[in-house]
PQR file with spaces between the fields and no chain letter, atoms N, CA, C, O and H, PARSE charges and radii, in Angstrom:
ATOM       1  N    MET     1       6.618  -20.815    0.255 -0.4000 1.5000
ATOM       2  CA   MET     1       7.390  -19.570   -0.566 -0.0000 2.0000
ATOM       3  C    MET     1       6.319  -18.214   -0.458  0.5500 1.7000
ATOM       4  O    MET     1       5.099  -18.369   -0.404 -0.5500 1.4000
ATOM       5  N    LEU     2       6.784  -17.272   -0.442 -0.4000 1.5000
ATOM       6  CA   LEU     2       6.413  -15.827   -0.705 -0.0000 2.0000
ATOM       7  C    LEU     2       5.430  -15.791   -1.648  0.5500 1.7000
ATOM       8  O    LEU     2       5.457  -16.392   -2.723 -0.5500 1.4000
ATOM       9  H    LEU     2       7.776  -17.147   -0.486  0.4000 1.0000
ATOM      10  N    THR     3       4.526  -15.054   -1.226 -0.4000 1.5000
ATOM      11  CA   THR     3       3.406  -14.391   -2.131 -0.0000 2.0000
ATOM      12  C    THR     3       3.499  -13.437   -3.573  0.5500 1.7000
ATOM      13  O    THR     3       4.613  -12.918   -3.645 -0.5500 1.4000
ATOM      14  H    THR     3       4.504  -14.566   -0.353  0.4000 1.0000
ATOM      15  N    GLU     4       3.050  -13.258   -4.156 -0.4000 1.5000
ATOM      16  CA   GLU     4       3.239  -12.010   -5.141 -0.0000 2.0000
ATOM      17  C    GLU     4       3.639  -10.875   -3.819  0.5500 1.7000
ATOM      18  O    GLU     4       4.740  -10.828   -3.272 -0.5500 1.4000
ATOM      19  H    GLU     4       2.145  -13.680   -4.097  0.4000 1.0000
ATOM      20  N    ARG     5       2.667  -10.163   -3.545 -0.4000 1.5000
ATOM      21  CA   ARG     5       2.140   -9.651   -2.661 -0.0000 2.0000
ATOM      22  C    ARG     5       3.196   -8.944   -1.298  0.5500 1.7000
ATOM      23  O    ARG     5       3.570   -7.805   -1.017 -0.5500 1.4000
ATOM      24  H    ARG     5       1.772  -10.201   -3.989  0.4000 1.0000
ATOM      25  N    GLU     6       3.434  -10.580   -0.580 -0.4000 1.5000
ATOM      26  CA   GLU     6       4.471  -10.444    0.596 -0.0000 2.0000
ATOM      27  C    GLU     6       6.163  -10.045   -0.542  0.5500 1.7000
ATOM      28  O    GLU     6       7.309   -9.770   -0.186 -0.5500 1.4000
ATOM      29  H    GLU     6       3.130  -11.505   -0.808  0.4000 1.0000
ATOM      30  N    ILE     7       5.854  -10.121   -1.229 -0.4000 1.5000
ATOM      31  CA   ILE     7       6.669  -10.059   -2.718 -0.0000 2.0000
ATOM      32  C    ILE     7       7.489   -8.193   -2.886  0.5500 1.7000
ATOM      33  O    ILE     7       8.501   -7.503   -3.006 -0.5500 1.4000
ATOM      34  H    ILE     7       4.923  -10.345   -1.518  0.4000 1.0000
ATOM      35  N    GLU     8       5.604   -8.298   -2.724 -0.4000 1.5000
ATOM      36  CA   GLU     8       6.287   -6.824   -3.445 -0.0000 2.0000
ATOM      37  C    GLU     8       5.724   -5.893   -1.923  0.5500 1.7000
ATOM      38  O    GLU     8       5.159   -5.006   -2.563 -0.5500 1.4000
ATOM      39  H    GLU     8       4.781   -8.858   -2.626  0.4000 1.0000
ATOM      40  N    VAL     9       5.543   -5.578   -0.791 -0.4000 1.5000
ATOM      41  CA   VAL     9       5.898   -5.652    0.255 -0.0000 2.0000
ATOM      42  C    VAL     9       7.525   -4.994    0.924  0.5500 1.7000
ATOM      43  O    VAL     9       8.065   -3.933    1.239 -0.5500 1.4000
ATOM      44  H    VAL     9       6.002   -6.299   -0.271  0.4000 1.0000
ATOM      45  N    LEU    10       7.756   -6.332    0.861 -0.4000 1.5000
ATOM      46  CA   LEU    10       9.237   -6.504    1.294 -0.0000 2.0000
ATOM      47  C    LEU    10       9.434   -5.600    0.373  0.5500 1.7000
ATOM      48  O    LEU    10       9.476   -4.501    0.926 -0.5500 1.4000
ATOM      49  H    LEU    10       7.318   -7.193    0.605  0.4000 1.0000
ATOM      50  N    ASN    11       9.607   -5.494   -0.997 -0.4000 1.5000
ATOM      51  CA   ASN    11      10.608   -4.731   -1.699 -0.0000 2.0000
ATOM      52  C    ASN    11      10.758   -3.425   -1.892  0.5500 1.7000
ATOM      53  O    ASN    11      11.735   -2.772   -2.261 -0.5500 1.4000
ATOM      54  H    ASN    11       9.574   -6.386   -1.447  0.4000 1.0000
ATOM      55  N    LEU    12       8.637   -2.827   -1.319 -0.4000 1.5000
ATOM      56  CA   LEU    12       8.576   -1.299   -0.534 -0.0000 2.0000
ATOM      57  C    LEU    12       9.087   -0.847    0.497  0.5500 1.7000
ATOM      58  O    LEU    12       9.300    0.358    0.628 -0.5500 1.4000
ATOM      59  H    LEU    12       7.844   -3.357   -1.020  0.4000 1.0000
ATOM      60  N    ILE    13       9.290   -1.476    1.145 -0.4000 1.5000
ATOM      61  CA   ILE    13       9.688   -1.084    2.255 -0.0000 2.0000
ATOM      62  C    ILE    13      11.584   -1.422    1.535  0.5500 1.7000
ATOM      63  O    ILE    13      12.353   -0.566    1.097 -0.5500 1.4000
ATOM      64  H    ILE    13       9.117   -2.455    1.038  0.4000 1.0000
ATOM      65  N    GLY    14      11.710   -2.203    1.599 -0.4000 1.5000
ATOM      66  CA   GLY    14      13.235   -1.735    1.016 -0.0000 2.0000
ATOM      67  C    GLY    14      13.266   -0.256    0.464  0.5500 1.7000
ATOM      68  O    GLY    14      13.619    0.853    0.864 -0.5500 1.4000
ATOM      69  H    GLY    14      11.085   -2.898    1.954  0.4000 1.0000
ATOM      70  N    LYS    15      12.955   -0.573   -0.167 -0.4000 1.5000
ATOM      71  CA   LYS    15      13.242    0.697   -0.963 -0.0000 2.0000
ATOM      72  C    LYS    15      12.695    2.348   -0.095  0.5500 1.7000
ATOM      73  O    LYS    15      12.601    3.396   -0.733 -0.5500 1.4000
ATOM      74  H    LYS    15      12.668   -1.474   -0.491  0.4000 1.0000
ATOM      75  N    SER    16      12.428    2.259    1.248 -0.4000 1.5000
ATOM      76  CA   SER    16      11.993    3.157    2.577 -0.0000 2.0000
ATOM      77  C    SER    16      11.018    3.556    2.235  0.5500 1.7000
ATOM      78  O    SER    16      10.967    4.763    1.999 -0.5500 1.4000
ATOM      79  H    SER    16      12.505    1.407    1.767  0.4000 1.0000
ATOM      80  N    PHE    17       9.705    2.658    2.041 -0.4000 1.5000
ATOM      81  CA   PHE    17       8.382    3.427    2.232 -0.0000 2.0000
ATOM      82  C    PHE    17       7.960    3.029    3.708  0.5500 1.7000
ATOM      83  O    PHE    17       8.612    2.243    4.394 -0.5500 1.4000
ATOM      84  H    PHE    17       9.747    1.678    2.233  0.4000 1.0000
ATOM      85  N    THR    18       6.857    3.627    4.097 -0.4000 1.5000
ATOM      86  CA   THR    18       6.129    3.626    5.064 -0.0000 2.0000
ATOM      87  C    THR    18       5.123    2.646    4.759  0.5500 1.7000
ATOM      88  O    THR    18       4.611    2.533    3.646 -0.5500 1.4000
ATOM      89  H    THR    18       6.328    4.265    3.539  0.4000 1.0000
ATOM      90  N    GLN    19       4.810    1.845    5.893 -0.4000 1.5000
ATOM      91  CA   GLN    19       3.685    1.198    6.025 -0.0000 2.0000
ATOM      92  C    GLN    19       2.627    1.509    5.627  0.5500 1.7000
ATOM      93  O    GLN    19       1.727    0.701    5.401 -0.5500 1.4000
ATOM      94  H    GLN    19       5.227    1.937    6.797  0.4000 1.0000
ATOM      95  N    LYS    20       2.517    3.134    5.418 -0.4000 1.5000
ATOM      96  CA   LYS    20       0.820    4.296    5.469 -0.0000 2.0000
ATOM      97  C    LYS    20       0.709    4.320    4.120  0.5500 1.7000
ATOM      98  O    LYS    20      -0.302    4.107    3.450 -0.5500 1.4000
ATOM      99  H    LYS    20       3.249    3.791    5.601  0.4000 1.0000
ATOM     100  N    GLU    21       2.031    4.649    3.681 -0.4000 1.5000
ATOM     101  CA   GLU    21       2.430    4.962    1.815 -0.0000 2.0000
ATOM     102  C    GLU    21       2.769    3.569    1.768  0.5500 1.7000
ATOM     103  O    GLU    21       2.181    3.593    0.687 -0.5500 1.4000
ATOM     104  H    GLU    21       2.852    4.822    4.224  0.4000 1.0000
ATOM     105  N    ILE    22       2.971    2.928    1.832 -0.4000 1.5000
ATOM     106  CA   ILE    22       2.105    1.322    1.009 -0.0000 2.0000
ATOM     107  C    ILE    22       1.159    1.153    1.371  0.5500 1.7000
ATOM     108  O    ILE    22       0.683    0.514    0.432 -0.5500 1.4000
ATOM     109  H    ILE    22       3.449    2.909    2.710  0.4000 1.0000
ATOM     110  N    ALA    23       0.520    1.217    1.975 -0.4000 1.5000
ATOM     111  CA   ALA    23      -1.075    0.829    2.010 -0.0000 2.0000
ATOM     112  C    ALA    23      -1.767    1.450    0.951  0.5500 1.7000
ATOM     113  O    ALA    23      -2.504    0.851    0.168 -0.5500 1.4000
ATOM     114  H    ALA    23       0.907    1.735    2.737  0.4000 1.0000
ATOM     115  N    LYS    24      -1.465    2.957    0.931 -0.4000 1.5000
ATOM     116  CA   LYS    24      -2.386    3.917    0.117 -0.0000 2.0000
ATOM     117  C    LYS    24      -1.742    3.316   -1.154  0.5500 1.7000
ATOM     118  O    LYS    24      -2.614    3.133   -2.003 -0.5500 1.4000
ATOM     119  H    LYS    24      -0.866    3.445    1.567  0.4000 1.0000
ATOM     120  N    LYS    25      -0.055    2.809   -1.729 -0.4000 1.5000
ATOM     121  CA   LYS    25       0.228    2.518   -3.608 -0.0000 2.0000
ATOM     122  C    LYS    25      -0.797    1.075   -3.677  0.5500 1.7000
ATOM     123  O    LYS    25      -1.189    0.449   -4.662 -0.5500 1.4000
ATOM     124  H    LYS    25       0.654    2.957   -1.039  0.4000 1.0000
ATOM     125  N    LEU    26      -1.006    0.877   -2.400 -0.4000 1.5000
ATOM     126  CA   LEU    26      -1.468   -1.472   -3.188 -0.0000 2.0000
ATOM     127  C    LEU    26      -2.678   -0.940   -2.973  0.5500 1.7000
ATOM     128  O    LEU    26      -3.507   -1.596   -3.604 -0.5500 1.4000
ATOM     129  H    LEU    26      -0.687    1.385   -1.600  0.4000 1.0000
ATOM     130  N    LYS    27      -3.417    0.382   -2.079 -0.4000 1.5000
ATOM     131  CA   LYS    27      -5.005    0.043   -1.675 -0.0000 2.0000
ATOM     132  C    LYS    27      -5.128   -1.441   -0.925  0.5500 1.7000
ATOM     133  O    LYS    27      -5.758   -2.438   -1.278 -0.5500 1.4000
ATOM     134  H    LYS    27      -2.744    0.915   -1.566  0.4000 1.0000
ATOM     135  N    ILE    28      -4.430   -1.250    0.046 -0.4000 1.5000
ATOM     136  CA   ILE    28      -4.831   -2.046    0.978 -0.0000 2.0000
ATOM     137  C    ILE    28      -4.829   -0.931    2.771  0.5500 1.7000
ATOM     138  O    ILE    28      -4.675    0.258    3.049 -0.5500 1.4000
ATOM     139  H    ILE    28      -3.918   -0.440    0.333  0.4000 1.0000
ATOM     140  N    THR    29      -5.137   -2.426    3.675 -0.4000 1.5000
ATOM     141  CA   THR    29      -4.822   -1.520    4.761 -0.0000 2.0000
ATOM     142  C    THR    29      -3.640   -1.424    5.555  0.5500 1.7000
ATOM     143  O    THR    29      -2.680   -2.190    5.477 -0.5500 1.4000
ATOM     144  H    THR    29      -5.262   -3.392    3.449  0.4000 1.0000
ATOM     145  N    GLN    30      -3.825    0.154    6.796 -0.4000 1.5000
ATOM     146  CA   GLN    30      -2.069   -0.467    7.047 -0.0000 2.0000
ATOM     147  C    GLN    30      -2.019   -1.936    8.206  0.5500 1.7000
ATOM     148  O    GLN    30      -1.028   -2.318    8.828 -0.5500 1.4000
ATOM     149  H    GLN    30      -4.606    0.777    6.859  0.4000 1.0000
ATOM     150  N    PRO    31      -2.668   -2.221    8.214 -0.5600 1.5000
ATOM     151  CA   PRO    31      -2.882   -3.069    8.951  0.2800 2.0000
ATOM     152  C    PRO    31      -2.554   -4.808    7.916  0.5500 1.7000
ATOM     153  O    PRO    31      -2.371   -5.885    8.484 -0.5500 1.4000
ATOM     154  N    ALA    32      -2.561   -4.673    6.807 -0.4000 1.5000
ATOM     155  CA   ALA    32      -2.580   -5.679    6.157 -0.0000 2.0000
ATOM     156  C    ALA    32      -1.418   -5.686    5.525  0.5500 1.7000
ATOM     157  O    ALA    32      -1.024   -6.659    4.883 -0.5500 1.4000
ATOM     158  H    ALA    32      -2.710   -3.799    6.345  0.4000 1.0000
ATOM     159  N    VAL    33      -0.809   -4.662    5.648 -0.4000 1.5000
ATOM     160  CA   VAL    33       1.068   -4.214    5.124 -0.0000 2.0000
ATOM     161  C    VAL    33       1.525   -5.475    5.796  0.5500 1.7000
ATOM     162  O    VAL    33       1.734   -6.637    5.445 -0.5500 1.4000
ATOM     163  H    VAL    33      -1.129   -3.871    6.170  0.4000 1.0000
ATOM     164  N    SER    34       1.625   -4.470    7.388 -0.4000 1.5000
ATOM     165  CA   SER    34       1.885   -5.240    8.616 -0.0000 2.0000
ATOM     166  C    SER    34       2.157   -7.005    8.364  0.5500 1.7000
ATOM     167  O    SER    34       3.230   -7.589    8.210 -0.5500 1.4000
ATOM     168  H    SER    34       1.455   -3.527    7.672  0.4000 1.0000
ATOM     169  N    ASN    35       0.690   -7.588    8.395 -0.4000 1.5000
ATOM     170  CA   ASN    35       0.987   -9.148    7.989 -0.0000 2.0000
ATOM     171  C    ASN    35       1.466   -9.421    7.003  0.5500 1.7000
ATOM     172  O    ASN    35       2.142  -10.447    7.078 -0.5500 1.4000
ATOM     173  H    ASN    35      -0.181   -7.114    8.521  0.4000 1.0000
ATOM     174  N    PHE    36       1.424   -8.785    5.682 -0.4000 1.5000
ATOM     175  CA   PHE    36       2.354   -9.409    4.633 -0.0000 2.0000
ATOM     176  C    PHE    36       3.092   -9.446    5.058  0.5500 1.7000
ATOM     177  O    PHE    36       3.571  -10.551    5.311 -0.5500 1.4000
ATOM     178  H    PHE    36       0.875   -7.951    5.621  0.4000 1.0000
ATOM     179  N    TYR    37       3.934   -7.912    5.577 -0.4000 1.5000
ATOM     180  CA   TYR    37       5.508   -8.164    6.277 -0.0000 2.0000
ATOM     181  C    TYR    37       5.576   -9.508    7.028  0.5500 1.7000
ATOM     182  O    TYR    37       5.986  -10.607    6.655 -0.5500 1.4000
ATOM     183  H    TYR    37       3.544   -7.014    5.371  0.4000 1.0000
ATOM     184  N    ASN    38       4.999   -9.050    8.315 -0.4000 1.5000
ATOM     185  CA   ASN    38       5.401  -10.215    9.039 -0.0000 2.0000
ATOM     186  C    ASN    38       5.003  -11.734    8.657  0.5500 1.7000
ATOM     187  O    ASN    38       5.405  -12.631    9.399 -0.5500 1.4000
ATOM     188  H    ASN    38       4.666   -8.157    8.617  0.4000 1.0000
ATOM     189  N    ARG    39       4.284  -12.026    7.607 -0.4000 1.5000
ATOM     190  CA   ARG    39       4.369  -13.065    7.564 -0.0000 2.0000
ATOM     191  C    ARG    39       5.599  -13.551    6.627  0.5500 1.7000
ATOM     192  O    ARG    39       6.043  -14.693    6.743 -0.5500 1.4000
ATOM     193  H    ARG    39       3.957  -11.298    7.004  0.4000 1.0000
ATOM     194  N    GLY    40       6.519  -11.936    4.997 -0.4000 1.5000
ATOM     195  CA   GLY    40       7.356  -12.835    4.529 -0.0000 2.0000
ATOM     196  C    GLY    40       8.601  -13.007    5.811  0.5500 1.7000
ATOM     197  O    GLY    40       9.389  -13.836    6.265 -0.5500 1.4000
ATOM     198  H    GLY    40       6.158  -11.008    4.903  0.4000 1.0000
ATOM     199  N    ILE    41       8.183  -11.728    5.987 -0.4000 1.5000
ATOM     200  CA   ILE    41      10.316  -12.895    7.288 -0.0000 2.0000
ATOM     201  C    ILE    41       9.876  -13.727    7.986  0.5500 1.7000
ATOM     202  O    ILE    41      10.530  -14.770    7.994 -0.5500 1.4000
ATOM     203  H    ILE    41       7.543  -11.055    5.618  0.4000 1.0000
ATOM     204  N    GLU    42       8.845  -13.692    8.710 -0.4000 1.5000
ATOM     205  CA   GLU    42       8.802  -15.213    8.933 -0.0000 2.0000
ATOM     206  C    GLU    42       9.122  -16.209    8.384  0.5500 1.7000
ATOM     207  O    GLU    42       9.543  -17.181    9.011 -0.5500 1.4000
ATOM     208  H    GLU    42       8.314  -12.845    8.703  0.4000 1.0000
ATOM     209  N    LYS    43       8.924  -16.173    6.413 -0.4000 1.5000
ATOM     210  CA   LYS    43       8.677  -17.300    5.371 -0.0000 2.0000
ATOM     211  C    LYS    43      10.654  -17.572    5.297  0.5500 1.7000
ATOM     212  O    LYS    43      11.176  -18.565    4.789 -0.5500 1.4000
ATOM     213  H    LYS    43       8.582  -15.384    5.904  0.4000 1.0000
ATOM     214  N    ILE    44      11.436  -16.374    5.959 -0.4000 1.5000
ATOM     215  CA   ILE    44      12.180  -15.888    4.925 -0.0000 2.0000
ATOM     216  C    ILE    44      13.538  -16.849    5.913  0.5500 1.7000
ATOM     217  O    ILE    44      14.586  -17.319    5.470 -0.5500 1.4000
ATOM     218  H    ILE    44      11.013  -15.568    6.372  0.4000 1.0000
ATOM     219  N    LYS    45      12.955  -16.880    7.461 -0.4000 1.5000
ATOM     220  CA   LYS    45      13.768  -17.007    8.308 -0.0000 2.0000
ATOM     221  C    LYS    45      13.664  -18.663    8.681  0.5500 1.7000
ATOM     222  O    LYS    45      14.424  -19.440    9.258 -0.5500 1.4000
ATOM     223  H    LYS    45      12.104  -16.497    7.821  0.4000 1.0000
ATOM     224  N    GLU    46      12.411  -18.787    8.088 -0.4000 1.5000
ATOM     225  CA   GLU    46      12.027  -20.575    8.403 -0.0000 2.0000
ATOM     226  C    GLU    46      12.826  -21.247    7.112  0.5500 1.7000
ATOM     227  O    GLU    46      12.961  -22.458    7.292 -0.5500 1.4000
ATOM     228  H    GLU    46      11.794  -18.156    7.619  0.4000 1.0000
ATOM     229  N    ALA    47      13.448  -20.737    5.733 -0.4000 1.5000
ATOM     230  CA   ALA    47      14.017  -20.412    4.964 -0.0000 2.0000
ATOM     231  C    ALA    47      15.206  -21.172    5.385  0.5500 1.7000
ATOM     232  O    ALA    47      15.732  -22.242    5.077 -0.5500 1.4000
ATOM     233  H    ALA    47      13.338  -19.754    5.587  0.4000 1.0000
ATOM     234  N    GLU    48      15.485  -19.950    6.429 -0.4000 1.5000
ATOM     235  CA   GLU    48      17.376  -19.863    6.392 -0.0000 2.0000
ATOM     236  C    GLU    48      17.324  -21.061    7.432  0.5500 1.7000
ATOM     237  O    GLU    48      18.257  -21.863    7.388 -0.5500 1.4000
ATOM     238  H    GLU    48      15.058  -19.082    6.679  0.4000 1.0000
ATOM     239  N    GLU    49      16.493  -21.218    8.199 -0.4000 1.5000
ATOM     240  CA   GLU    49      16.555  -22.318    9.046 -0.0000 2.0000
ATOM     241  C    GLU    49      17.413  -22.977    8.267  0.5500 1.7000
ATOM     242  O    GLU    49      18.612  -22.900    7.998 -0.5500 1.4000
ATOM     243  H    GLU    49      15.735  -20.566    8.234  0.4000 1.0000
ATOM     244  N    THR    50      15.749  -24.196    7.726 -0.4000 1.5000
ATOM     245  CA   THR    50      16.049  -24.959    7.107 -0.0000 2.0000
ATOM     246  C    THR    50      17.491  -24.994    6.046  0.5500 1.7000
ATOM     247  O    THR    50      18.012  -25.994    5.553 -0.5500 1.4000
ATOM     248  H    THR    50      14.775  -24.258    7.945  0.4000 1.0000
ATOM     249  N    ILE    51      17.816  -23.878    5.933 -0.4000 1.5000
ATOM     250  CA   ILE    51      19.664  -24.273    5.129 -0.0000 2.0000
ATOM     251  C    ILE    51      20.652  -24.935    5.666  0.5500 1.7000
ATOM     252  O    ILE    51      21.547  -25.729    5.376 -0.5500 1.4000
ATOM     253  H    ILE    51      17.392  -23.066    6.334  0.4000 1.0000
ATOM     254  N    LYS    52      20.050  -24.155    6.843 -0.4000 1.5000
ATOM     255  CA   LYS    52      20.936  -24.062    8.361 -0.0000 2.0000
ATOM     256  C    LYS    52      21.369  -25.356    8.716  0.5500 1.7000
ATOM     257  O    LYS    52      22.504  -25.706    9.038 -0.5500 1.4000
ATOM     258  H    LYS    52      19.323  -23.510    7.079  0.4000 1.0000
ATOM     259  N    ILE    53      19.905  -26.310    8.583 -0.4000 1.5000
ATOM     260  CA   ILE    53      20.030  -27.044    9.469 -0.0000 2.0000
ATOM     261  C    ILE    53      20.786  -28.481    8.226  0.5500 1.7000
ATOM     262  O    ILE    53      21.635  -29.363    8.353 -0.5500 1.4000
ATOM     263  H    ILE    53      18.983  -26.025    8.322  0.4000 1.0000
ATOM     264  N    LYS    54      20.009  -28.079    7.272 -0.4000 1.5000
ATOM     265  CA   LYS    54      20.646  -29.158    5.932 -0.0000 2.0000
ATOM     266  C    LYS    54      21.741  -28.874    5.983  0.5500 1.7000
ATOM     267  O    LYS    54      22.423  -29.797    6.429 -0.5500 1.4000
ATOM     268  H    LYS    54      19.318  -27.363    7.168  0.4000 1.0000
ATOM     269  N    LYS    55      22.503  -27.652    5.634 -0.4000 1.5000
ATOM     270  CA   LYS    55      23.710  -27.126    5.712 -0.0000 2.0000
ATOM     271  C    LYS    55      25.009  -28.464    7.393  0.5500 1.7000
ATOM     272  O    LYS    55      26.159  -28.899    7.434 -0.5500 1.4000
ATOM     273  H    LYS    55      21.949  -26.902    5.272  0.4000 1.0000
ATOM     274  N    GLU    56      24.140  -28.495    8.056 -0.4000 1.5000
ATOM     275  CA   GLU    56      24.513  -29.215    8.941 -0.0000 2.0000
ATOM     276  C    GLU    56      24.943  -30.305    9.150  0.5500 1.7000
ATOM     277  O    GLU    56      26.059  -30.534    9.616 -0.5500 1.4000
ATOM     278  H    GLU    56      23.205  -28.141    8.023  0.4000 1.0000
ATOM     279  N    LEU    57      23.815  -31.424    8.718 -0.4000 1.5000
ATOM     280  CA   LEU    57      22.853  -32.710    8.290 -0.0000 2.0000
ATOM     281  C    LEU    57      23.660  -32.899    6.817  0.5500 1.7000
ATOM     282  O    LEU    57      23.846  -33.999    6.298 -0.5500 1.4000
ATOM     283  H    LEU    57      22.909  -31.237    8.339  0.4000 1.0000
ATOM     284  N    LYS    58      24.198  -31.333    6.120 -0.4000 1.5000
ATOM     285  CA   LYS    58      25.243  -32.474    4.632 -0.0000 2.0000
ATOM     286  C    LYS    58      24.250  -32.913    4.020  0.5500 1.7000
ATOM     287  O    LYS    58      24.404  -33.939    3.357 -0.5500 1.4000
ATOM     288  H    LYS    58      24.046  -30.438    6.541  0.4000 1.0000
ATOM     289  N    ILE    59      23.281  -32.433    4.054 -0.4000 1.5000
ATOM     290  CA   ILE    59      22.200  -32.531    3.020 -0.0000 2.0000
ATOM     291  C    ILE    59      21.968  -31.508    1.813  0.5500 1.7000
ATOM     292  O    ILE    59      21.846  -30.283    1.812 -0.5500 1.4000
ATOM     293  H    ILE    59      23.156  -31.600    4.592  0.4000 1.0000
ATOM     294  N    LYS    60      21.948  -32.629    0.597 -0.4000 1.5000
ATOM     295  CA   LYS    60      22.184  -30.924   -0.402 -0.0000 2.0000
ATOM     296  C    LYS    60      20.741  -30.820   -1.618  0.5500 1.7000
ATOM     297  O    LYS    60      20.639  -29.853   -2.373 -0.5500 1.4000
ATOM     298  H    LYS    60      22.047  -33.624    0.598  0.4000 1.0000
């Protein structure tokens, strides 16, 4: 499950904010923005993989 901060960072990136702009807006460091982004993307990829496996195994 994505954290509130991961969602916030991903939404801002989706709105074309740069990591530097996001860091300033959220009052966090640029490396923190990168970490929130990377963790969020990784969680989304894992969820997609889980859904794919469930479909292949016909699990609801």
